[in-house]
N, C-alpha and C positions, 0 to 999 in steps of 0.2 A: 499460916495461910496456905491452902493447897495450890500447887503449881497448875496453871491452866494448860490443858493439853491441846495439841494441834488437832488430833482426831479422837473423838470419844466413842469407844466401842462398848461401853458398859451396858447399855440397853440391849444391844444385839446379843452380847455374851450372856446376859441374864436369861433371855428368852431361850437361847440354845441350851443353857444349863438346865432349865425346867424341862425341856423336851427330853434331854438325855437322862434326867432323873426318872422320868416316867418309863423310858425304855429300860433303864437299869432295874427298876422294880419288877418289870415283867420278866427280865432275864433272871432275876433272883428266884422268882416263882418257878420258872422253868428248871432252874438249877436244882431247886428243892424237889421237884417232881422227878427229875432224872435220878437224884440220889436215892429216892424211895424205890424207883424201879430197879436200880442197881442192887439194892439190898434184897429185894424180892427175888431177883435172879440168882443171887448168891445162895439164898436159903433153899431154893429149888435144886441147885447143883448139889448141895450137901445131902438132901433127901435122896437124890438119885444115887449118890455114892453109897449111902447106907443100904439101899436096896440091892447093891452088888452090880449095878450097871457100870461096866468099865468101857466106856467109849471115849475116844479122843474128843475133847471139847475145845472149842476155840477159847483162848483166854479172854476173859472179860475185859472189855476196853476200860482203860483207866482214864479217868478225867483229871485234867490238870488241877492241882490244888491252888493255882494262882487265882486270886480273887479278881473279879472284873473291876477295872479302875473306874470309879465314878468321878467324872470331872467336876470339881467343885468350883464355887465362885472365886475362891482364892487363886485357883489355877488360872482362870481367865483374867484375873486382875494382873497376875504376874506376866501373862502373855501380852496383855495390852501395854504394860510398862516396857517390855522388851521391844515391841514394835515401835513405841514412842522413841526409845533410844536410837534405834536404827534409822528412823526418819530424821531425827535431829542430827545424827552423824552425817547423813547424806546432805542435809541442807547446809550444814556448816563446813562441809568439806571444801578445800581449795586446791585439791591435787591437780585439777585440770585448768587452773587459772594461769599457768605458765605454758602457753601453747607450744607443743613440740615442733621442731623443725624437721623438714623432710630429709631423706637420704641425699637428694641432690644438693640441698643446702649444706649438709655436712661436707660433701665432696668439694663443693665450690669454696667453702670457707678454708678447708685444708689446702686447696690449691692456691688460693690467694695468699695464705700465710707462707706457703713454700716460695711463692714468687717474691714476697717481702724478704725472706731469708737470702734468696739469690741476689737481690739488690744490695743487701747488707754486705754479703761476702765479696761480690764482684765490683761494686761501685763505691760503697761507703769506705770499706777497708779500714785503714788507720789514718791519722792526721797527715803524716808525712813519712817518707822513706826512713827506715831505721834499721840499724844492725843490732837486733835485740839480743841481749846477753852476750854480745860480741861474736856470735856465731850464726844467727838467723837473720839473713837479709830480707826485710819485708817491705813490700811496695806500699807507698802512700796513696791516698785518694786523689785522683785527678780533679774531682769536683772541688774538694777543699783547697787544692793548689790553685784552682782558678779563682776561688773566692779570695785567697790571699793576695792575688795579683791586682785586685780591685783597689782603686783609690791611691795607687802609687805609680810613679813613672818608671822608665827603664833604669834609672839610677837608684831606685829604691826609695826615693823621697816622696813624701805625701804631695798630692796635687794641691793646687793653689787654694781651692775652696776649703779643704780640710785644714790646711796650714793656717788660714785666716781664722777658722773656727777655733782652733787650738789657742790662738793668741787672745781672742775675744772672750772665750769662756774659761776664764781663770777661776779655779775653785781651790778651797783650802785643803781638800783631801787628796790633791794630786802630788803630795810630797813623795819622793821616790827613794830617799836615803835617810839613814838615821841621824846624820849630822845636822839635818834641818829640823830635827825634833827637839833640839836643845839638850838640856840635862836629862830629859826623859828618854833620849835615844838609847842609852845604855840598857834600859829595861825592856826594849823591844828586840827580840831575836829573830833572825832569818829574814829581815826586812831589807831589800835592796832593789835596784831598778827592775829586774826581771820578775820579781814577786810582788811588787807594791800594788799592782792592780788586783791580784788575787787576795791579798790580805786586807786591803782597804775596802771596807764594805760599801763605800760610796760609789765604787766602780761596778757594783753588781747590777746587771741589766734589769733586775726585777726589784729586789729588796733595796737597791741603791736609791730608789725614789724616796724611801723613808730616811735611811742613814745619810744619804747625800744632802738632803734638805736640812737635816739637823746640823750637819757639819758646816754647811754654808751659813746658816743663821748664827751658829756659835763660834765660827772661825776656828774649827777644830778638825781633827781627823779621827775616825773610828777604825781600829785595827784589831785583827785577830792574828797574833804572831805565831811562829812555828812551834811554840810550847802550848798553844791553845789558850793563851791568856788574852782577854779582851781589854783593849786600852782605848780610852777616849782622851785624846791629848789636845789641849788648847794651843794654838800657834800664835805667837806674838804678832807676826806679820799680818794676820787676818783678824785681829781683835777689833779693829775699827773698820769693819766692812761697810762700804757705802750702802745707803738705804736702797738705792736702785738695784743693787745686787741681790738684796734680800727679797725685794718685790718680784724680781724676775728669776728667782732661784730655780723654779722648775725648768725654765728655758735654759739656764746656765747648765744645770745638770744634764739635760738632754743633749745640748750642743757639745758638751765635753765628752759625753759617751760616744757621739758620732765621730768626733775627732780621734778617738782612741781605737775604734773598731778596726781600722786598717793599719794600725801599727804592727811591728814585728811580733810582739807578744799578744796583741789583741786583748779582748775582754774575756773574763771568765764566764763559764756557763752559769746561768741564774742559780744562786744558792750554793755554788761550788766553794766559795770562800768559807762557808760555815763548816766545811769538812775539816778545817784546821783544829777544831775542838775534839776531833776523834783521835785522841792520843792513846790508842791501844792497838793491839794486833802485832803479828810478826809474820809478814808476808814476803814471799819471794826469797831469792838467794841473799839479798842484803838485809833481810829481817826488818823490813820497813813497817812502821805503824801505818794505819789508814791515812792519817794526816800527811805523812811523808809520801805515801804512794800517790795521793791525789795531787799534791804539789808537783811531784815528778811528772805526772800526766799533763798538767797544765804547762809545764816548761817544755814538754815535748810536742806541744801543739794542740792539746785537747782543750780548745777554747770555744768561743761562741760561733766562730765560723765553721768549725767541724761539727758543732751541735746542729747547725743548719743542714749540713750534709747528712747527719744521722737522722734528721727529721724526714728525709726522703722515704725511709722505710715505713713509718706509721702513716705518712701521707699517701703512699702508694696503696697501702692496705685499706685506708678509709675510702679512697677514690674508687678502687675496683669493687669493694664490697657494696658501696652505695649504687654503683652502676648496675651490678647484678641484682640488687634489691629492687631497684626501679623497674628493671626489665621483667621481673617476675612478680610484680605487685598486682594483685587481683583488682579488677575494676569494681568501683562502687556501684551498688544498686540504687537507682534514683528513688525507688519507692520505699526504701528502708527507713524506719523511724530514726530520729536523731540519736537516741540512746544506742541503737545498734551500730550506727556509724561511728560513734565515739568508742564503743567497745572494740570494733574492728580496727580503728586507728591505733588504739592502745596495743592490741595484739600484734599489729604490724611493727610497731615501735619495739616491742619486746623481741620479735624475730630479728630485727636489724641488730639490736644490741647483742643478741646471742651469736649472730654471725661474726660480728666484730670481735667478740671475746675469743671465739675459737681461732680466728685468723691471727690475732695478736699473740695468743698463747703459742701457736706454731712458730711465728716469727721470733718470739723470745727464745724458744727452744733452739731455733736455728742460730741465734746469736751465741748461745752456749757452744754450739758446734764450731762456730767461727773462732771463738776464743781458743778452743782446743787446737784448731788448725793453725793458729798463730802462736803455738807453743805457750799458751797461757798469758800472752801479752795483754795487760789491762787496757792498753790503748784500743783494742778491738771491741771493748765493751760498748754497747749501744745504749746510752742513757735515755735517748729520746724514745726508743721502742719500749724500754722498761716503763717509762712514764705512761705510754699508751696502754700497756697492759694493766697498770695500776688504775688508770682512769676507767677502763672497762670493768675491772673487778668491782670498783665502787658502784658503778651503775647497775651491775647485776645484783649486788647486795641491796641497793635501793629498790629495785623491782621486786625482789623477793619479800621485802619488809613493807611494801606499800599497803595502803588501806584498801582492802578487797571487798568492802561491804557492798558497794554498788554492783560490782561484777558478780558477786554471789547471788544477789537478788535477781539480776537479769538472767543468770544461768538457771536458777531454780524456776523462774517464770517460764523459760523456754522448755525446761524439762517437763513441767506440768502440762504445757500446751501439747507437746509431742505425745505424752502418755494418754491424754484425753482424746487425742486424734485417732488413737488405735481402737477406741471403744465404739 
């Protein structure tokens, strides 16, 4: 079955071919007449030479031996096919469906990313003051320090509300020492009061909603110990959990988390407990594995409160970028058709995502500089900003792989309208 063409030039090309064939026949006749005249001139030259006439004669003009190209029907068929391919290539092209951003946009995105880096270096800093490697005294974050002061009185004790919440919201996964795990305790390594919230998955602010509810219903505790081994340990004390505790398990989980936020060790960053399975690597002077390094970071104050401090950087970038975007957003034309407004809205969204991606990339690069300035201290690593860059990278990938059929149709329609308007 022949493929249907967008434009059919066959009839026009056939007519042109016939006209050129006629012209070609006339040219062939003229060529033959010229050849005969040339032969006659040559014979006359030879007779003059025989008669002894020696005068300089202009060399006879030589005709090119190249035959005149007669454009055949096959030639025009190939030409038509070539034009068809070029048209299809233009129609299906999507090179201009990711609208470019202006030089001003680039400058502002770079500037906003630089501001985010300054906030990271000057405000977020590290969780608390530390004498890193015993020779580098590094200042902690004043904002994280302020967050650590919330919920406790001058003596360091929790306020009355949080203390009551801790008593009411008793959960099975709040075991803090191995001796409370019975005979199973000998199999769990590295589990003690300062690390129990890191290793107990029920204390995770995000994934804890799953593991915490499972532990409350089963009267157990789910732990990833310092060797990367996952344990689910039933506890005799909680095997006969009252039915009301199971009904209100989500509230118990949330209440217990709130009571732990303001404690000295605090809660781990969401998902941080799973780093204990990373039993590889040899980092720093002490040749720590990744699991050992992340545990050390938690013990040095790299917890949920400092995660909120780190979140100031991506928050600042998002706020400043969206303010600039709103201030430079072009006004909508009231008379524009709905499809044009939708396309314009999509292009504005793509522009915003590009601005955010550039700004987050700059801020993440700034965090690398911050780590270098802190002599490679891993506590200066901004986890929240890295998540911001990952989020934007995913969105850029989604935009590039989106279905562009509708946009291509609108773009081609506008191109046709503009070309016909020139005629």
